[in-house]
N, C-alpha and C positions, 0 to 999 in steps of 0.2 A: 056259490060256486058251481054246484051241481048243474043249476038252471042255465049258467052261462056256458057250461060245458055242453049240454044237449043242443042250446041254440047255435053253438060254434059248429057241432058235427052236422046239424041240419044245414047250415049255411055252406059249409064245404062240399057236402054230397051233391049240390047243384053242378058241381063241375065234373062229376064222374059218374058213370052209368052203374058202376059197381061200388060206388060209395066210399066212405072213409073206413080204414081197418083199425088204425092206432091213433090215439092222441095223448100227447104228454104235455102237462101243464107244469112247467119249472118255476118253483117259487125262489124269492130271494131270501132263502133260509141258509146262506153260506156259513154264516157265523155259527149256527146251530149244528149244522152237519160237520163243519170242521172241528168244533169242539167234542162231539161225538166220536169223530174218528180218532182225535189224539187221546182221548180219554180210554178207548178199547186198545189202542196201541200201548199205553202206558201200563193198562192192566196186564195185557199179555207179557209185557217186559218183567212186570212185577211178579208174576207167576214163576218166571225163570229163575228169580233169586230166592224163592221160598220152597220149603219141602213139598215134594209131590203130594196132591190130594188136599193141600191147604183150601179151605172155603173162603174164597176172596169176596163172596158176597156178605158174609158175616162179618161186620165192622169189628167186633170185639175181638174174634179170632184172628182176623187179618192184623189188626194193630199190635196184638201180642207177637204173632209171628214176625212182624216187620222189625219190631224191638229186638226180638231174639236174634234174627239174622243180622241186624246191625251190629249188635254186641259180638257176635261170633267174627264178624268181619274185621272189627276193631283189634280184636285179640290176635288176628294172624300176623305173622311177621312179614314186613314189607321190604321189598328188594330195592335196591338203589334205583333201578330203571323204574319202578312203579312210583317211587317217591318223586323222581324227576317228572314223569308224566303228571302227577298230581298237582305240581307246582307250576305247569307250562302249558301242556296241550289241554289236558282233560278239563280245565274250566272254561276254556274258549269253547269245546265242542259242547260242554253241557248248557252253553246259552242256547244252542240249537236243539236241546232235548236228546242229545247223544250221550251215551255212557253214563246214564243215571243210575245211582245207587237205589237200594231198595227203599231207604227212608225218603229220598227225594222222589221217587216214582210215587209212593203213598202219598205224600204231600200234595203232589200234582193232581192225582185222581180226587183227592178230597176237596181240592180247590175246584176242580172242572165241574164236580157233579152240581153244587148249587147253581154256578153258572148256567149249566145246561137247563136245569129246572126253571131258572128266571126265563131264558131264551124260548123256552117251551110255553110261555104265557103271552109271548108277544104275537101281534098279527103280521102275516106275510102276504104279500101280493104276488101275482104272476109277473115273471119277467121275460119268459119266452115260452111259446107254444110250438109244438112240433106236431105237424098233422101228417100222417101217412096214409096216402090213398092206395086202393087195392090195385090200380093200374097206372101205368106211366103216363097214359093219356090224360088221366084225371089230374095228376100232379102238373102236367104241362099246361092244360087247360087253366087250372087255377093261377099259375104264375104269369100266364099271358093275360089273364083278365085283371089281376089285381096287383101287378107290379106297376109302381108309378115312377114318372120322373122325379128327380129331386126337388125340383121347383114345386111340383104339385104337392109332394110330401111335406114340404116345409111350410107352404101356404094353405096347407089342408084344403085343397081344390077339391070339393066333392063332385064337381061338374066334369072332372077328367075321366070319370068312370060311370057305368051304368048304375041305376038304382040297385040292381041285385048284387052288385059288388061292394056295396057299403054294409058294414056288419054293425047293427045297433047304433046307426047314425055316426059311425067311426070309420075312418079310413085306416086300413091294416098296412102295416109295413112288411111285406113278403119278401123272402128270398130262399133260394135253395140250400138247404142246410149241408153239411158235410156228413161223412158216414157216422153211424150211431157210436162206434167205438171212439171216435175221434173228438167226440164233444166233452169238453172241460166243464163239468157241471158246477165247479165251485168258482168259476169266473164269469158265468153269464151276465152278473149283475154290474159288473165294471163299467164306468162311463167312458165316454171316448176322451174326454179331458184327462182324466187320470191315466189313461193307456198312453196317451202322447208325452206326458210328464215322465212316466215310468221309462219309457224307450229312450228319451232324452238322457236321463240319468245314466242308464246302463249302457248307452253308446259312448257317453263321455268317460265312463270308467274304463271301458273297452280301449278306447284310443289312449288312455293313460297306461295301460298294460302294454300297448304296441310301443310307445316311447320308452317304457321301463326295460322291455326286453331288448329294444335297439341298444341302449346303453350297456346291458349285460353282455351282449354279442360282441360289441366293440371292446369291452374290457377283457373278454376272454380271448379275442384275436391278438390283443396286444400283451398277452401273457406269454410265458416260456414255451407253453405248449401249442400256441398259435392257432392255426386252422383247424387243428383236430379238436381242440377243446370247444372252439365256437361252433363248430358242427354238432358236436354233442349236446352243447347248450341250446342250439336252435331246435334240435330234435326234441329234446326234452320239454322246451316251451311249447312246442307244437302238441305234445301229448298232454301236458299239464292245462293248458289254456282252455281246452274244451270243457273241463271239470269246473274252473273258475267261471267261465261263461254261464255254465249250468246254475251255478249258485246265484249269479247275477239275475238270471231269469226267474228266480223266486219273487223278484220285486215286481216283475212284470205279470200282468194279468192277460190271458188269451182265452177267447171263447171256443177255440178249436185247436187240435194237437198240431195240425197242419201249419196254423199261423204261429204257433210257438216254435216249431222246427224251422220255419223260414226266417224267423228272428234270430234263432240260434245259428242258422246257415250264414247269414250275411255278416254277423258278428265274428264268428270263427274264421269266415273266408277273410275278412278285412284284416285279421290279426295274421293269418297264415300267408296270404298274399304279400303283405307289406313286410313281414317278418323274413320270408324266404327269399324273395326277389328284391325289393326295393331297398331295404336296409343295407345289404352288402354294398350296394352301389354308392351310397351316401357316406359309408363309413370308410371307404376306400380312397386312396388319392387316385387321381385320375391316370396318372402315368403306370399305375398298377393293373390296369384293366385287362391287359393281354400279356402281362408278364408271367414268369415261371416261379416267381418266389412263392413261398408257402401261404402268405397272406394276400396273394393277389386274386383278383375276382374269378378267373377260370378254375384256379386250384381250389378256391373255396366252394364254388358251385359243384365242382366235380365231388368235393366231399360231401356235401349237402345230398347229391343224388345217390350216392353209395349209402349213405345212411338211411335214405328213404327206401332204397332197395332192399337192405339188410336188416338194419335195427328195428325199423318201425314193424314189419310183419313178424319179426321174431318175438317182440314184445306182445303183440296181439295174439299171436297163436299160442305162447305160453299161457297167457291169461292167469297170472300169477294169482291175484286176489281171489278169483272165483275157484282156482284149484285149491288154494288155502281153505276157503269156505268149505268145499266139498269133502276134503280129506282129513282136515284137522278140527274145525269147528262142529261141522254136521255130527260126527259120531259122539261128540261131547254134549250134545244138547239134551235137555230133559224131557222134552215132549215131542210127539210126532209131528205136531204142526211146525214147531220151530226148526226141526231138522229138515222137513221137506221145503222151508223157506230157502235154505241153501243150495237147492237144485232147480232154482227157476231160471238158470241160465243167465248169461252176462247181459245187463243192460246195454243197448246201443242206440245210437241216434242217427236216422238217414241223413239228417243235415251235416253230421260230423263226417260221415263217408263221402257225401258230395263234396265237402270242402277238400278233403285229402285227394280227390279226382281233379278237381278244378285247379288247386293249388299246382299240381304237376303240369297240367296243361298251361297255366300262366307262366310257370318258370321256364317252361320249355320255348314258349313263344317270346318271352322276354329276352332270353340270352341266346337264342339261336343264331342271331347275326354273328356274335362273337365266338360261339361254340357249336358249329354246325352238328357236331357228333352227339350233342344232346339229345336229338331225335331217337338216336338208338337207345340211350339211357331211359328215356320216357317210355318207350316202348316196352323195355324190360320192367319198368316199374308197373305200367298197366297191366301187363301179363301176370305179375307178382300180385297186384291188388285183386285181380279177378279170382285167382285160386285161393289166396288167403281169405278173402270175404266170402267165397263159396264154402269153404271148410267151415268158417265160423258160424256162417248162417245155418249150415246143417248140422254142426256137431257143438258149438260153443254158446252162441247168442240165444237170448230168450225171445218169447213172443212179443211184438210191438203192434200197437193199434193201426187200423188202415187210416192213414192220416190225409189221404187226398193228393190232389196234384200240385199243391202249393209249392212245395220245394222244388220239383222238376220245372215247373212253370218259370219261377224266379230264377232258376239256373239258366234255363233256355233262352228267356227273353233278356235278362240283363248281364249275368257274369260272363257267359260264353261270348256275347258279343263285345263286351268289355274287354276280354283277353285278346281278342282279335284286333280291336282298335288299338290297344295298349302295343300289340306287335307291330302295327303299321307305323305308330309313332316313334316307338324307341329304336325300330330298325333304322329309320331315318337319321336319328342321332348317332348311334353307332357307326354308320357309314359316313356321316359328315366328320366325325372326330378322328378318323384314322389319319395317322399312325400312333396316336395316343403318346407322343412324346414332348409335346410342346416346344419343338424346335423347327425353325424355319431357315430357309436360305436367304441371306440379305441380297438386295439389289447389287451391292457391290462387295462381295465377299473378300476377306483379306486371308492371305496364307500364312503358314508358319505355324499351326496348331498341332500338327501331328507329333504326338509325344504320349509319355506314359505319367499319369498324375496321381499322386499318392494322398492320403488323408481326404478323400473325397466324400462328403456327405450326401448320402442318396435320399429320395423323396420319403422312403420308409423310415428315415431316422438312423439307419446303419451307416458305417463308415468303412472305407476300403479304397482300392486303387482301380484305376481305369485306364484302358490304353486307347487312344484316339488315332485312328487311321486316316481319317479325313483331314487333308491339309488346310482346307478352307474354313473360315469363321462361319459361326451359325449365331442365330439370334432366338431369344425367348419369345414365344407367340401362344396366345391363350386358345388352344384347340378345343377346350371343353365349352359346349353350349348350354351345359345344365350344371349348375354349381353343386358342390358337395360341402362336407364339413370343413374341409381344408380351405377352399376357396370361397366359402360363403354362398348362401343359396341364392341362385337366380335362374332364369330361363329364358332362351331365345327360340320363339316359336313363329313359324315352322324352321326346321333345321335346313336352310338354305346357304349357297355359296356367299350371299351378299353380307352375311355376318362376320366374315373373314376381315381382319384389320387391313387397311389398304397398303400398309408397308410391310405386311408379314403374312402372305398367303401360303397355306400348306397343301391345298387341294390340287391335284392333278387334273388334266382337262377331263378325262374319263371320269374320275371321281366327282367332278363338280356337275356333269351332266346327270349321273346317277343320283346324286344328292338332290338335284333340283327336282327329277322325277319323284323320288321318294318323299321329299318334303311336301310337294303338293298332294301327293297321294295320301299322305297321313292327314293333310288338312280335309280332303274328301272323306277319308274314312271317319274322322271325328264327326265331321257334320252329318254323315250318314248314320252314325250311331246315335247322335242326339236327335236327328229327325225322326228315325224310325222308333226308337226305344221310348224316348221321353215325349217326342212329338206324338206318337200313337197313344200313349197313355193319357196325355193332355186332351187329345181329341174325344177319347172315349169318356174322360170325365165331364167335358162340356156337353157332350151328346147325352150323357146319362141326366144332366141338369134339365134340358129340354124335352127328352121324350123317353119312353119305355124300350130299353135296349135288351130286354131279355130275348135270347134265342136259344133253342135247344141244341146241346154240343153234340148229341148223339142220336143214333135212331131209336125209334120205340121197339122194344124187344117182344112186345105182345105176350109177356108173361105176367100172370097175376102175382102179387105179393105173397098171398098165402100159399101159394104152389111151390115156392122156393124153399127148400129144406134150410139152408143156412142163410136166410134173411132174418136180420135182428132188428128189433125195435128201439125207439129211444126211451130206454130204461135208466133212470138216473142212478149213478154209482160212482164211487171213490176208489181211485187206485192210489194204494199207499204201499211204498217200498218195502220189499221183505216178505210180502205175502202172496200166496199162490193165486187168490181170486181177489177180485175187487169187492167192496163192501157196498151193498145196495142201501139206498136212502130213500125208498118209497114202498108203498104196499104192492105186492105182485100177487095177491090172492087171486084176483079176478082176471088175470090175463094169462095166456099160454106161456109155459116155461120156456119155450123155444126162442121167444122174443128176448130172453135176458142176454144170450151170447155165450154162456158157458154153463156147465152142468156140475152142481155141488149141492151141499145143503143150504139152501136160500135162506133158511131162517137163521142159521148159525153165522151167515155172512150178511146179516141185515142190520144195519145201525138203529133201525126205529124202535126195536125192542130192547135197547140197552138201558134206558132210563125212563121208568113209567111216567105217564102224565095223565091228567084229566081226560077223558075222551079216547082212551087207548082202546083199540079195537080188540085185541088179544095178546097173550103173551106168547114168546116164541116156543114152537114146537121141536124143542131140543133139549137134550140132557146136558148140554154144555154150560158152563157157568159164565159165558159171555155176556148172558142178558140178566136182568136183575130178576130176583126171585118172586117177588109179589107185585101183583097189578092192582090197583084200586078197586073196590067192589063196584064203585059208580061208574065203571067203564061202559061206554056205549058201543053200538055196532058201527062206528065210523072211525075214522082217523083224525078227526077234527079236535083241536085243543079248544080252549075257552073262547078265542076269538077267531075261529076258522081253521081250515087245514094248516099244519105246521110242517108237512112233507110235501113233496112233489106228488102229482097225480098221473097215473098212467091207466088209461081205459082202453079196453080191446074189444073191437066190433067185428068179429070173424064172419065170413060169409056161411050161409047156411050149409052147404056141403063140407066145410071145415068143422062145424058143429057136430054134423053126424058122424064124420070120420073120428071125431075125438071120442064121442059116446060110445063106439063101436070098439076102439081101442081100450077104454075103460073096462 
């Protein structure tokens, strides 16, 4: 491994006058690292259940302490609420490793330790290599010289590049990486086939949730509370669904945090767009689109907008869960570390915030032909979102990784153009269907119909009386060009006057002209959307098959990597919820600490020292009991196990001036 590493450094140095600064070799040891992370997490939780000062590294003492704590817990008097939770909610949560008792935590730690020891004897291979150049020019030279067309990569065409661009008779697959903080180190080995299957499964579940929410909102609208309850249900679904989608993303594997956020973005956007804008149309009768009844569309959308304006920001700013953790749970913690974990700030997702924004944009465009004053509502919501998010960002939310441009690019290229296209199409249907009463004048009307009629059944199912002032007869005509649940699902596209029944036309001359213009404009907008959005993507995909399409997206800043104070390296680490710092999973003895990206006790936050193994370099330099007490005597001066390295490798090759400055500071 060391020989290959040195050969790789020499190979990449040909592209940069100032050479390579950092090289990271990520191994496919995800199972080992994940087991170490869960073992440490369970040990930390176990410490919470035991008396302070208990030596959890001494198995005899630990076992007795667990038995004593278990007996004391069983003797405590249980409340009715506690018994109810033990029988219903807690068994489900414990499947995911939550709310485990001391005996269950002890059992899991004892089960994980031999599994880890077995994983430490396996052989691991490199899955990704991250090369950091001292200059941007070096990086760009390497990407230009080594990026291949997909065809050349698939066919292993070595004639497509010069001899100096072939590494040990192998064509390398090169791409520009994401930010170091956004690499998901535990997902780097996932195959493309597995990723596709996982995304299909999660998307199918998301669509199922959309359908379930539609039935729930419809049931709420038909209840005695009507639109008020349905608006609350809609807002609650919009708040709860992101948590459910985040759980679904545990199924998916993403190599970057930006890719994970993009997946989260389109799933939540799909749910919120359909839930907020489209479902109300399909669960409402056609004649109630512009009525003033409490269950009519305009009244429903008005309630939704008020809920978005008032309820959503109130819940976000109150931040009930984090406030409860800070003021109730934190003072009752037994260790400083656990108490600090409650002050990390509320976790937020950029994807979720983007969906809140695009949802309002889509809702505004969708219903503006029926409800022009919606633009004023949406403006107020945008102002509220700006200030509430600003306050949350500065006062409430925690630190998030630098994820890159994936989410903003996806929003700019797909969702915002889709909202504009939907606006053009939906507006044509709204104008074509006016006046939404399914009533037309016959060619030969009959008089004598002006009167008061009792026991009339209206479209919404209620009964009452109605006074008819028009003496001439009218006939029923289907003005709806897109079917709902009441009339059956159908669509006539584009919305043109020719779709009117020949014997029952409802459009006026001016309406017919406007509808014709809008109808063909919607066709043009749809064709433009498909051509630009999907056509551009398809063209780039075909182009990438035939040739190297790499082009620098920014200017060279002419600044060396080692000269930037806050420039971090690709250092493998695991982020585990509830902890102030990530956990390292590599040896960092020979690299500058500035490359890690945060400042704390690195040995205390390094998983490689938790379970001793043959070939272990040294024990952790810390008095904390998170690492095991003994290291085997036959430990060598490397981090290699019996069959090679078992943890990812990071090597730092700083320039001479950097070494001199480091020696002076020491």
